[in-house]
C-alpha positions in Angstrom: -23.1 -32.5 -27.4 -20.9 -31.6 -30.7 -18.5 -33.9 -31.1 -15.5 -33.1 -33.3 -12.9 -36.1 -35.0 -10.0 -35.0 -37.0 -8.2 -37.1 -39.0 -4.8 -37.8 -38.9 -2.3 -35.3 -36.6 -2.4 -31.6 -37.1 1.2 -30.6 -38.1 0.8 -27.0 -38.6 1.2 -24.6 -35.6 -1.3 -22.4 -36.8 -3.9 -24.5 -37.6 -3.5 -26.0 -34.2 -4.2 -22.3 -32.2 -7.4 -21.9 -34.6 -8.5 -25.1 -33.4 -8.4 -24.6 -29.8 -10.0 -21.3 -30.8 -12.7 -23.2 -32.1 -13.0 -25.4 -29.5 -13.0 -22.4 -26.8 -15.9 -20.6 -28.9 -17.9 -23.7 -29.1 -17.7 -24.5 -25.5 -19.1 -21.4 -24.6 -22.5 -22.7 -26.3 -22.4 -26.5 -26.1 -20.5 -29.4 -24.3 -18.0 -30.6 -26.7 -15.8 -33.5 -27.1 -12.6 -33.6 -29.3 -10.8 -36.0 -30.7 -7.7 -37.3 -32.9 -7.9 -40.6 -35.0 -5.5 -41.9 -37.0 -5.2 -41.6 -40.7 -7.3 -45.1 -41.4 -10.8 -46.3 -42.2 -11.1 -48.8 -38.8 -10.2 -46.0 -36.9 -12.6 -43.5 -38.0 -15.2 -46.0 -38.1 -14.6 -46.9 -34.6 -15.1 -43.2 -33.4 -18.2 -42.6 -35.2 -19.7 -45.8 -33.9 -20.2 -44.1 -30.6 -21.9 -41.0 -31.9 -24.9 -40.5 -32.3 -27.0 -37.9 -34.3 -25.8 -35.8 -37.4 -22.6 -36.4 -39.6 -21.2 -33.3 -41.1 -17.7 -33.5 -42.7 -16.5 -30.8 -43.6 -15.0 -30.8 -47.3 -13.2 -28.4 -49.4 -15.6 -30.0 -52.4 -18.7 -29.8 -50.5 -21.7 -27.9 -50.3 -20.9 -24.2 -49.2 -21.9 -22.1 -46.1 -20.8 -19.5 -44.4 -20.5 -19.2 -41.0 -23.8 -18.0 -40.1 -25.8 -20.2 -42.2 -23.7 -22.9 -40.4 -24.6 -22.4 -37.3 -27.9 -21.7 -37.9 -28.5 -25.3 -39.8 -26.4 -26.6 -36.6 -28.8 -24.9 -34.3 -31.6 -26.1 -35.9 -30.7 -29.4 -36.9 -29.3 -30.6 -33.3 -31.8 -32.7 -31.1 -29.7 -31.8 -27.9 -28.5 -28.2 -28.1 
């Protein structure tokens, strides 16, 4: 299962549409759980407590991967995909 946890509300309608499209694409391959939590550390910690597996945080300052590399990494490193 893929768990997507978004921190804070999505205020931009275009971004919301992109997220909905991403969810539809993921649903073709895996079971998906999408959740939005408030912008506070306790809410995020609580959401993460219920999940198991590898945590991936998307951060503009993080290690870069293109879509193909990310898909290969997700598929090869996941226990239940």
